[in-house]
TORSEDO-816531 format. One record per atom (N, C-alpha, C): x, y, z; residue in one letter. Coordinates in steps of 0.02 Angstrom, whole numbers, padded with zeros to 5 digits, always signed. Atoms other than C-alpha are relative to their C-alpha. Layout:
<atoms>
XYZA;...
</atoms>
This chain:
<atoms>
-00063+00022+00027X;-00446+01214+04033X;-00006-00006-00076X;+00001+00001+00074X;-00408+01239+03848X;+00047-00055-00025X;-00039+00052+00032X;-00344+01101+03739X;+00035+00030-00060X;-00038-00027+00056X;-00205+01152+03620X;+00019-00056-00048X;-00018+00048+00052X;-00189+01056+03458X;+00044+00036-00051X;-00043-00034+00048X;-00041+01104+03349X;-00027-00008-00071X;+00022+00003+00069X;-00080+01144+03168X;+00050-00040-00041X;-00042+00042+00042X;-00013+01016+03044X;+00003+00033-00069X;-00008-00033+00065X;+00059+01100+02888X;+00045-00039-00047X;-00044+00040+00041X;+00169+00961+02820X;-00024-00073+00001X;+00017+00071+00001X;+00158+00777+02778X;+00034-00034-00059X;-00030+00036+00057X;+00222+00641+02663X;-00039-00065-00012X;+00034+00060+00021X;+00157+00491+02569X;+00049-00039-00043X;-00042+00043+00041X;+00256+00344+02499X;-00043-00051-00036X;+00034+00050+00040X;+00194+00232+02360X;+00053-00049-00024X;-00049+00051+00018X;+00286+00068+02334X;-00031-00048-00051X;+00023+00045+00052X;+00270-00041+02178X;+00026-00070+00013X;-00023+00069-00007X;+00284-00231+02173X;+00064-00011-00040X;-00058+00005+00044X;+00410-00217+02029X;+00020+00070-00021X;-00021-00066+00024X;+00514-00070+01964X;-00043+00022-00060X;+00041-00029+00053X;+00413+00044+01850X;+00034+00062-00028X;-00024-00063+00028X;+00461+00182+01730X;-00054+00053+00012X;+00046-00053-00016X;+00380+00344+01788X;+00017+00061-00042X;-00009-00059+00043X;+00353+00492+01671X;-00043+00059+00021X;+00047-00052-00021X;+00205+00587+01743X;-00027-00016+00070X;+00031+00009-00065X;+00133+00615+01916X;-00056+00052+00005X;+00057-00045-00007X;-00040+00688+01946X;-00020+00003+00074X;+00021-00012-00069X;-00088+00764+02114X;-00064+00041+00000X;+00061-00039-00008X;-00257+00831+02170X;-00013+00014+00073X;+00022-00017-00068X;-00311+00924+02326X;-00075-00007+00004X;+00072-00001-00012X;-00483+00909+02403X;-00021+00073-00001X;+00008-00072+00013X;-00529+01078+02331X;-00060+00031+00036X;+00057-00027-00037X;-00693+01095+02427X;+00022+00035+00064X;-00028-00033-00059X;-00584+01144+02576X;+00048+00056-00018X;-00044-00054+00023X;-00485+01267+02470X;+00069-00026-00018X;-00069+00016+00019X;-00312+01267+02396X;+00044+00013+00060X;-00039-00006-00062X;-00192+01236+02540X;+00075-00007-00010X;-00071+00014+00007X;-00024+01170+02479X;+00037+00060-00030X;-00042-00055+00022X;+00111+01303+02460X;+00066-00024-00029X;-00063+00027+00025X;+00264+01192+02424X;+00001-00076+00010X;-00005+00073-00005X;+00295+01008+02387X;+00059-00024-00042X;-00051+00033+00039X;+00428+00890+02321X;-00022-00071-00016X;+00012+00069+00018X;+00420+00723+02233X;+00068-00032-00010X;-00064+00036+00004X;+00561+00597+02251X;-00012-00071-00024X;+00001+00070+00022X;+00598+00428+02172X;+00059-00035+00032X;-00053+00042-00030X;+00700+00287+02250X;+00044-00026-00057X;-00046+00018+00053X;+00851+00269+02135X;+00068-00017+00031X;-00065+00021-00026X;+01012+00174+02175X;+00004+00003+00076X;+00004+00004-00073X;+00959+00147+02357X;+00002+00068+00035X;+00004-00066-00030X;+00931+00333+02389X;-00058+00039-00032X;+00053-00042+00026X;+00793+00463+02369X;+00031+00053-00046X;-00022-00049+00048X;+00816+00574+02216X;-00059+00045-00017X;+00054-00046+00016X;+00710+00731+02191X;-00011+00001-00075X;+00016+00000+00071X;+00620+00723+02024X;-00047+00058-00019X;+00044-00057+00014X;+00498+00870+02042X;-00009+00041+00063X;+00014-00047-00054X;+00461+01022+02148X;-00056+00046-00024X;+00053-00046+00019X;+00307+01132+02149X;-00021+00043+00057X;+00022-00047-00051X;+00227+01275+02240X;-00075-00003+00013X;+00072+00008-00011X;+00041+01236+02218X;-00023-00065-00033X;+00031+00059+00030X;-00070+01087+02178X;-00068+00019-00027X;+00067-00019+00021X;-00249+01150+02174X;-00043-00059-00019X;+00046+00053+00021X;-00386+01051+02089X;+00037-00058-00032X;-00038+00054+00033X;-00262+00955+01979X;+00067+00028-00024X;-00067-00019+00023X;-00075+00966+01948X;+00032-00061-00031X;-00033+00054+00036X;+00008+00856+01817X;+00072+00021-00011X;-00072-00015+00005X;+00198+00852+01825X;+00032-00049-00049X;-00038+00042+00046X;+00301+00788+01679X;+00072+00000+00026X;-00068+00006-00027X;+00468+00722+01742X;+00043-00037-00051X;-00045+00041+00040X;+00622+00651+01658X;-00014-00073+00020X;+00017+00070-00017X;+00581+00464+01646X;+00051-00030+00049X;-00042+00031-00050X;+00647+00368+01795X;-00030-00069+00017X;+00023+00067-00020X;+00637+00182+01838X;+00011-00005+00075X;-00002+00000-00072X;+00595+00160+02021X;-00046-00052+00030X;+00043+00046-00037X;+00518+00045+02151X;-00047+00037+00046X;+00044-00039-00043X;+00441+00185+02254X;+00007+00074-00012X;+00004-00073+00009X;+00391+00368+02250X;-00022+00030+00067X;+00019-00035-00061X;+00379+00490+02395X;-00022+00071-00017X;+00027-00068+00009X;+00272+00648+02394X;+00002+00032+00069X;-00007-00035-00064X;+00315+00773+02531X;-00029+00070-00006X;+00027-00067-00004X;+00211+00925+02572X;+00045+00039+00048X;-00048-00037-00040X;+00339+01050+02634X;-00032+00057+00039X;+00033-00056-00033X;+00220+01193+02678X;-00071+00005-00027X;+00069-00011+00021X;+00033+01226+02673X;-00033+00051+00046X;+00037-00051-00037X;-00091+01359+02730X;-00038-00030+00059X;+00037+00038-00051X;-00187+01229+02832X;+00018-00074-00010X;-00015+00071+00006X;-00182+01041+02855X;-00010-00023-00072X;+00008+00020+00070X;-00148+00971+02680X;-00048-00059-00007X;+00049+00053+00013X;-00286+00863+02607X;+00007-00020-00074X;-00009+00025+00068X;-00234+00764+02453X;-00054-00051-00015X;+00056+00046+00015X;-00381+00678+02369X;+00018-00053-00051X;-00016+00049+00052X;-00294+00587+02226X;+00073+00007-00020X;-00068+00003+00027X;-00121+00533+02167X;-00001-00053-00054X;-00006+00049+00054X;-00090+00448+02000X;+00070+00005-00029X;-00068+00003+00024X;+00077+00392+01931X;-00001-00038-00066X;-00001+00030+00067X;+00106+00356+01747X;+00071-00008-00024X;
</atoms>
């Protein structure tokens, strides 16, 4: 009997702050020892009680720094929309 495990190619991560913060840059890193996997992602900020897209990208690789229009928010959501294999994010920094 074979066990079938579906391949996971998407995922999301939410980061919530204690107090609202102004965000200008977001840095993402993949665990590159397993190869570059992410093919598409979005970054959203919680503004006026709704998610607002602030960045979109097609690759992350070793390090991707995204400059966004400054936004004051209480939380940020990173969504991996598509990847070659299970996405493995090793680091997220928000400035």
